[in-house]
Biotite code that builds the C-alpha atoms (Angstrom):
import biotite.structure as struc

atoms = struc.array([
    struc.Atom([-213.351, 31.628, 112.335], chain_id="A", res_id=1, res_name="MET", atom_name="CA", element="C"),
    struc.Atom([-215.932, 33.840, 111.039], chain_id="A", res_id=2, res_name="GLN", atom_name="CA", element="C"),
    struc.Atom([-217.212, 37.195, 112.568], chain_id="A", res_id=3, res_name="ALA", atom_name="CA", element="C"),
    struc.Atom([-220.519, 35.529, 113.569], chain_id="A", res_id=4, res_name="ASN", atom_name="CA", element="C"),
    struc.Atom([-218.586, 33.107, 115.351], chain_id="A", res_id=5, res_name="ASP", atom_name="CA", element="C"),
    struc.Atom([-216.758, 35.499, 117.324], chain_id="A", res_id=6, res_name="VAL", atom_name="CA", element="C"),
    struc.Atom([-219.790, 37.451, 117.966], chain_id="A", res_id=7, res_name="ARG", atom_name="CA", element="C"),
    struc.Atom([-221.610, 34.250, 119.365], chain_id="A", res_id=8, res_name="VAL", atom_name="CA", element="C"),
    struc.Atom([-218.130, 33.395, 121.586], chain_id="A", res_id=9, res_name="LEU", atom_name="CA", element="C"),
    struc.Atom([-218.344, 36.867, 122.893], chain_id="A", res_id=10, res_name="LYS", atom_name="CA", element="C"),
    struc.Atom([-221.950, 37.234, 123.719], chain_id="A", res_id=11, res_name="SER", atom_name="CA", element="C"),
    struc.Atom([-221.860, 33.622, 125.556], chain_id="A", res_id=12, res_name="ALA", atom_name="CA", element="C"),
    struc.Atom([-218.157, 33.929, 127.387], chain_id="A", res_id=13, res_name="ALA", atom_name="CA", element="C"),
    struc.Atom([-218.763, 37.639, 129.123], chain_id="A", res_id=14, res_name="LEU", atom_name="CA", element="C"),
    struc.Atom([-222.166, 36.963, 130.792], chain_id="A", res_id=15, res_name="PRO", atom_name="CA", element="C"),
    struc.Atom([-220.746, 33.725, 132.028], chain_id="A", res_id=16, res_name="THR", atom_name="CA", element="C"),
    struc.Atom([-217.517, 35.178, 133.163], chain_id="A", res_id=17, res_name="LEU", atom_name="CA", element="C"),
    struc.Atom([-219.864, 37.589, 135.496], chain_id="A", res_id=18, res_name="ALA", atom_name="CA", element="C"),
    struc.Atom([-221.981, 35.181, 136.605], chain_id="A", res_id=19, res_name="VAL", atom_name="CA", element="C"),
    struc.Atom([-219.060, 32.903, 137.239], chain_id="A", res_id=20, res_name="GLY", atom_name="CA", element="C"),
    struc.Atom([-217.170, 35.796, 139.314], chain_id="A", res_id=21, res_name="ALA", atom_name="CA", element="C"),
    struc.Atom([-220.428, 36.395, 141.399], chain_id="A", res_id=22, res_name="VAL", atom_name="CA", element="C"),
    struc.Atom([-220.458, 32.365, 142.088], chain_id="A", res_id=23, res_name="ALA", atom_name="CA", element="C"),
    struc.Atom([-216.746, 32.560, 142.991], chain_id="A", res_id=24, res_name="VAL", atom_name="CA", element="C"),
    struc.Atom([-217.713, 35.326, 145.569], chain_id="A", res_id=25, res_name="VAL", atom_name="CA", element="C"),
    struc.Atom([-220.896, 33.430, 146.857], chain_id="A", res_id=26, res_name="VAL", atom_name="CA", element="C"),
    struc.Atom([-218.906, 30.554, 147.450], chain_id="A", res_id=27, res_name="ALA", atom_name="CA", element="C"),
    struc.Atom([-216.377, 32.279, 149.168], chain_id="A", res_id=28, res_name="LEU", atom_name="CA", element="C"),
    struc.Atom([-218.835, 33.546, 151.800], chain_id="A", res_id=29, res_name="VAL", atom_name="CA", element="C"),
    struc.Atom([-220.889, 30.311, 151.928], chain_id="A", res_id=30, res_name="VAL", atom_name="CA", element="C"),
    struc.Atom([-217.636, 27.553, 151.964], chain_id="A", res_id=31, res_name="ALA", atom_name="CA", element="C"),
    struc.Atom([-214.675, 29.573, 152.519], chain_id="A", res_id=32, res_name="GLY", atom_name="CA", element="C"),
    struc.Atom([-211.606, 29.492, 150.194], chain_id="A", res_id=33, res_name="GLY", atom_name="CA", element="C"),
    struc.Atom([-212.088, 25.873, 149.285], chain_id="A", res_id=34, res_name="LYS", atom_name="CA", element="C"),
    struc.Atom([-215.586, 26.944, 147.954], chain_id="A", res_id=35, res_name="GLY", atom_name="CA", element="C"),
    struc.Atom([-214.113, 29.780, 145.949], chain_id="A", res_id=36, res_name="ALA", atom_name="CA", element="C"),
    struc.Atom([-211.515, 27.536, 144.635], chain_id="A", res_id=37, res_name="LEU", atom_name="CA", element="C"),
    struc.Atom([-214.222, 24.893, 143.714], chain_id="A", res_id=38, res_name="GLY", atom_name="CA", element="C"),
    struc.Atom([-216.224, 27.577, 142.087], chain_id="A", res_id=39, res_name="SER", atom_name="CA", element="C"),
    struc.Atom([-213.373, 29.081, 140.020], chain_id="A", res_id=40, res_name="ALA", atom_name="CA", element="C"),
    struc.Atom([-212.387, 25.630, 138.657], chain_id="A", res_id=41, res_name="ILE", atom_name="CA", element="C"),
    struc.Atom([-215.995, 25.053, 137.849], chain_id="A", res_id=42, res_name="GLY", atom_name="CA", element="C"),
    struc.Atom([-215.967, 28.486, 136.075], chain_id="A", res_id=43, res_name="VAL", atom_name="CA", element="C"),
    struc.Atom([-212.853, 27.810, 134.209], chain_id="A", res_id=44, res_name="LEU", atom_name="CA", element="C"),
    struc.Atom([-213.875, 24.308, 132.974], chain_id="A", res_id=45, res_name="LEU", atom_name="CA", element="C"),
    struc.Atom([-217.202, 25.636, 131.721], chain_id="A", res_id=46, res_name="VAL", atom_name="CA", element="C"),
    struc.Atom([-215.543, 28.567, 129.727], chain_id="A", res_id=47, res_name="GLY", atom_name="CA", element="C"),
    struc.Atom([-212.901, 26.349, 128.329], chain_id="A", res_id=48, res_name="ALA", atom_name="CA", element="C"),
    struc.Atom([-215.227, 23.260, 127.379], chain_id="A", res_id=49, res_name="PHE", atom_name="CA", element="C"),
    struc.Atom([-217.524, 25.696, 125.453], chain_id="A", res_id=50, res_name="PHE", atom_name="CA", element="C"),
    struc.Atom([-215.336, 27.980, 123.779], chain_id="A", res_id=51, res_name="SER", atom_name="CA", element="C"),
    struc.Atom([-213.359, 24.928, 122.479], chain_id="A", res_id=52, res_name="VAL", atom_name="CA", element="C"),
    struc.Atom([-216.593, 23.682, 121.115], chain_id="A", res_id=53, res_name="SER", atom_name="CA", element="C"),
    struc.Atom([-217.591, 26.935, 119.373], chain_id="A", res_id=54, res_name="VAL", atom_name="CA", element="C"),
    struc.Atom([-214.019, 27.131, 117.821], chain_id="A", res_id=55, res_name="VAL", atom_name="CA", element="C"),
    struc.Atom([-214.138, 23.462, 116.707], chain_id="A", res_id=56, res_name="ALA", atom_name="CA", element="C"),
    struc.Atom([-217.748, 23.877, 115.329], chain_id="A", res_id=57, res_name="VAL", atom_name="CA", element="C"),
    struc.Atom([-216.810, 26.945, 113.380], chain_id="A", res_id=58, res_name="SER", atom_name="CA", element="C"),
    struc.Atom([-213.663, 25.571, 111.714], chain_id="A", res_id=59, res_name="TYR", atom_name="CA", element="C"),
    struc.Atom([-215.755, 22.197, 110.889], chain_id="A", res_id=60, res_name="ALA", atom_name="CA", element="C"),
    struc.Atom([-218.345, 24.458, 109.149], chain_id="A", res_id=61, res_name="ALA", atom_name="CA", element="C"),
    struc.Atom([-215.894, 25.648, 106.565], chain_id="A", res_id=62, res_name="LYS", atom_name="CA", element="C"),
    struc.Atom([-215.489, 21.962, 105.365], chain_id="A", res_id=63, res_name="VAL", atom_name="CA", element="C"),
    struc.Atom([-219.302, 20.879, 105.401], chain_id="A", res_id=64, res_name="SER", atom_name="CA", element="C"),
    struc.Atom([-222.472, 20.732, 107.196], chain_id="A", res_id=65, res_name="PRO", atom_name="CA", element="C"),
    struc.Atom([-221.863, 17.153, 108.077], chain_id="A", res_id=66, res_name="GLN", atom_name="CA", element="C"),
    struc.Atom([-218.332, 17.357, 109.563], chain_id="A", res_id=67, res_name="VAL", atom_name="CA", element="C"),
    struc.Atom([-219.874, 20.588, 111.309], chain_id="A", res_id=68, res_name="MET", atom_name="CA", element="C"),
    struc.Atom([-222.451, 18.307, 112.702], chain_id="A", res_id=69, res_name="ALA", atom_name="CA", element="C"),
    struc.Atom([-219.794, 15.506, 113.596], chain_id="A", res_id=70, res_name="MET", atom_name="CA", element="C"),
    struc.Atom([-217.590, 18.121, 115.500], chain_id="A", res_id=71, res_name="ALA", atom_name="CA", element="C"),
    struc.Atom([-220.701, 19.418, 117.593], chain_id="A", res_id=72, res_name="ALA", atom_name="CA", element="C"),
    struc.Atom([-221.424, 15.806, 118.490], chain_id="A", res_id=73, res_name="MET", atom_name="CA", element="C"),
    struc.Atom([-217.880, 14.853, 119.007], chain_id="A", res_id=74, res_name="GLY", atom_name="CA", element="C"),
    struc.Atom([-217.146, 17.901, 121.321], chain_id="A", res_id=75, res_name="SER", atom_name="CA", element="C"),
    struc.Atom([-220.324, 17.216, 123.370], chain_id="A", res_id=76, res_name="TYR", atom_name="CA", element="C"),
    struc.Atom([-219.196, 13.691, 123.731], chain_id="A", res_id=77, res_name="LEU", atom_name="CA", element="C"),
    struc.Atom([-215.827, 14.671, 125.034], chain_id="A", res_id=78, res_name="VAL", atom_name="CA", element="C"),
    struc.Atom([-217.440, 17.246, 127.390], chain_id="A", res_id=79, res_name="LYS", atom_name="CA", element="C"),
    struc.Atom([-219.535, 14.547, 128.889], chain_id="A", res_id=80, res_name="VAL", atom_name="CA", element="C"),
    struc.Atom([-216.628, 12.023, 129.301], chain_id="A", res_id=81, res_name="ILE", atom_name="CA", element="C"),
    struc.Atom([-214.143, 14.784, 130.626], chain_id="A", res_id=82, res_name="VAL", atom_name="CA", element="C"),
    struc.Atom([-216.874, 16.051, 133.154], chain_id="A", res_id=83, res_name="ILE", atom_name="CA", element="C"),
    struc.Atom([-217.741, 12.300, 134.284], chain_id="A", res_id=84, res_name="MET", atom_name="CA", element="C"),
    struc.Atom([-213.923, 11.400, 134.864], chain_id="A", res_id=85, res_name="VAL", atom_name="CA", element="C"),
    struc.Atom([-213.331, 14.852, 136.862], chain_id="A", res_id=86, res_name="MET", atom_name="CA", element="C"),
    struc.Atom([-216.273, 14.127, 138.807], chain_id="A", res_id=87, res_name="LEU", atom_name="CA", element="C"),
    struc.Atom([-215.197, 10.405, 139.533], chain_id="A", res_id=88, res_name="ALA", atom_name="CA", element="C"),
    struc.Atom([-211.550, 11.714, 140.457], chain_id="A", res_id=89, res_name="THR", atom_name="CA", element="C"),
    struc.Atom([-212.240, 14.605, 142.483], chain_id="A", res_id=90, res_name="PHE", atom_name="CA", element="C"),
    struc.Atom([-215.406, 13.848, 144.018], chain_id="A", res_id=91, res_name="GLY", atom_name="CA", element="C"),
    struc.Atom([-214.263, 12.996, 147.145], chain_id="A", res_id=92, res_name="ASP", atom_name="CA", element="C"),
    struc.Atom([-211.421, 15.479, 147.018], chain_id="A", res_id=93, res_name="THR", atom_name="CA", element="C"),
    struc.Atom([-210.524, 17.924, 150.282], chain_id="A", res_id=94, res_name="THR", atom_name="CA", element="C"),
    struc.Atom([-208.591, 20.282, 148.044], chain_id="A", res_id=95, res_name="ALA", atom_name="CA", element="C"),
    struc.Atom([-211.880, 22.253, 147.097], chain_id="A", res_id=96, res_name="TRP", atom_name="CA", element="C"),
    struc.Atom([-215.720, 22.346, 147.746], chain_id="A", res_id=97, res_name="ASN", atom_name="CA", element="C"),
    struc.Atom([-217.222, 19.639, 145.557], chain_id="A", res_id=98, res_name="PRO", atom_name="CA", element="C"),
    struc.Atom([-220.555, 21.265, 145.902], chain_id="A", res_id=99, res_name="LYS", atom_name="CA", element="C"),
    struc.Atom([-219.352, 24.432, 144.810], chain_id="A", res_id=100, res_name="ALA", atom_name="CA", element="C"),
    struc.Atom([-217.643, 23.363, 141.725], chain_id="A", res_id=101, res_name="PHE", atom_name="CA", element="C"),
    struc.Atom([-220.902, 21.290, 140.828], chain_id="A", res_id=102, res_name="ALA", atom_name="CA", element="C"),
    struc.Atom([-223.198, 24.219, 141.440], chain_id="A", res_id=103, res_name="TRP", atom_name="CA", element="C"),
    struc.Atom([-220.765, 26.714, 139.526], chain_id="A", res_id=104, res_name="SER", atom_name="CA", element="C"),
    struc.Atom([-220.598, 24.011, 136.450], chain_id="A", res_id=105, res_name="VAL", atom_name="CA", element="C"),
    struc.Atom([-224.432, 24.024, 136.531], chain_id="A", res_id=106, res_name="VAL", atom_name="CA", element="C"),
    struc.Atom([-224.977, 27.670, 136.651], chain_id="A", res_id=107, res_name="ILE", atom_name="CA", element="C"),
    struc.Atom([-222.447, 28.589, 134.207], chain_id="A", res_id=108, res_name="CYS", atom_name="CA", element="C"),
    struc.Atom([-223.774, 26.208, 131.851], chain_id="A", res_id=109, res_name="THR", atom_name="CA", element="C"),
    struc.Atom([-227.194, 27.489, 132.045], chain_id="A", res_id=110, res_name="ILE", atom_name="CA", element="C"),
    struc.Atom([-226.017, 31.041, 131.514], chain_id="A", res_id=111, res_name="VAL", atom_name="CA", element="C"),
    struc.Atom([-223.539, 30.108, 128.424], chain_id="A", res_id=112, res_name="TRP", atom_name="CA", element="C"),
    struc.Atom([-226.280, 28.268, 126.811], chain_id="A", res_id=113, res_name="THR", atom_name="CA", element="C"),
    struc.Atom([-228.922, 30.663, 127.271], chain_id="A", res_id=114, res_name="ALA", atom_name="CA", element="C"),
    struc.Atom([-226.788, 33.551, 125.686], chain_id="A", res_id=115, res_name="PHE", atom_name="CA", element="C"),
    struc.Atom([-225.630, 31.176, 123.014], chain_id="A", res_id=116, res_name="GLU", atom_name="CA", element="C"),
    struc.Atom([-229.001, 30.945, 121.881], chain_id="A", res_id=117, res_name="VAL", atom_name="CA", element="C"),
    struc.Atom([-229.731, 34.666, 122.131], chain_id="A", res_id=118, res_name="ARG", atom_name="CA", element="C"),
    struc.Atom([-226.908, 35.356, 120.049], chain_id="A", res_id=119, res_name="ALA", atom_name="CA", element="C"),
    struc.Atom([-227.585, 32.943, 117.415], chain_id="A", res_id=120, res_name="PHE", atom_name="CA", element="C"),
    struc.Atom([-231.085, 34.239, 117.196], chain_id="A", res_id=121, res_name="VAL", atom_name="CA", element="C"),
    struc.Atom([-230.134, 38.040, 116.972], chain_id="A", res_id=122, res_name="LYS", atom_name="CA", element="C"),
    struc.Atom([-227.534, 36.942, 114.255], chain_id="A", res_id=123, res_name="THR", atom_name="CA", element="C"),
    struc.Atom([-230.241, 36.328, 111.722], chain_id="A", res_id=124, res_name="LYS", atom_name="CA", element="C"),
    struc.Atom([-228.374, 34.239, 109.454], chain_id="A", res_id=125, res_name="MET", atom_name="CA", element="C"),
    struc.Atom([-229.446, 32.721, 106.309], chain_id="A", res_id=126, res_name="LEU", atom_name="CA", element="C"),
    struc.Atom([-230.110, 29.342, 106.296], chain_id="A", res_id=127, res_name="TYR", atom_name="CA", element="C"),
    struc.Atom([-231.287, 29.364, 102.911], chain_id="A", res_id=128, res_name="VAL", atom_name="CA", element="C"),
    struc.Atom([-229.264, 30.993, 99.860], chain_id="A", res_id=129, res_name="ASP", atom_name="CA", element="C"),
    struc.Atom([-231.782, 33.593, 97.956], chain_id="A", res_id=130, res_name="PRO", atom_name="CA", element="C"),
    struc.Atom([-229.476, 33.596, 94.928], chain_id="A", res_id=131, res_name="GLY", atom_name="CA", element="C"),
    struc.Atom([-229.420, 29.710, 94.447], chain_id="A", res_id=132, res_name="ALA", atom_name="CA", element="C"),
    struc.Atom([-230.585, 28.416, 91.391], chain_id="A", res_id=133, res_name="SER", atom_name="CA", element="C"),
    struc.Atom([-232.824, 25.080, 91.462], chain_id="A", res_id=134, res_name="VAL", atom_name="CA", element="C"),
    struc.Atom([-231.458, 22.433, 89.127], chain_id="A", res_id=135, res_name="PRO", atom_name="CA", element="C"),
    struc.Atom([-233.823, 21.393, 86.350], chain_id="A", res_id=136, res_name="GLY", atom_name="CA", element="C"),
    struc.Atom([-236.053, 24.502, 86.581], chain_id="A", res_id=137, res_name="LYS", atom_name="CA", element="C"),
    struc.Atom([-234.733, 25.691, 83.225], chain_id="A", res_id=138, res_name="GLY", atom_name="CA", element="C"),
    struc.Atom([-233.667, 29.262, 84.633], chain_id="A", res_id=139, res_name="ASP", atom_name="CA", element="C"),
])
């Protein structure tokens, strides 16, 4: 994993964990212990999903841009499927509050995405190699 990827991961994970902690406390106050449990599971799910995606795309980037794109799309597809399965399986659960779970997932996803975009913008990685020669130019 490259240093830029670690920086992006930390830049997105730390604010998400902070907002997630607030979400758990709010869920505890609003919906009790089951709300806090549902919220905590949602926060952990978002953290795990997005962390795995960053790591998978980072390692795939070492191979080629095409593999990186496939890893990004594949990890997105897996996340959507797992979330759908979890919502279908645990939608009527009484073990935790499903609304607190859902709101925590939505809020933490928005925070993660926003801070991930912010980290990429601040990284200022070159997308063009300034020292590359153009074939056929006779240089």
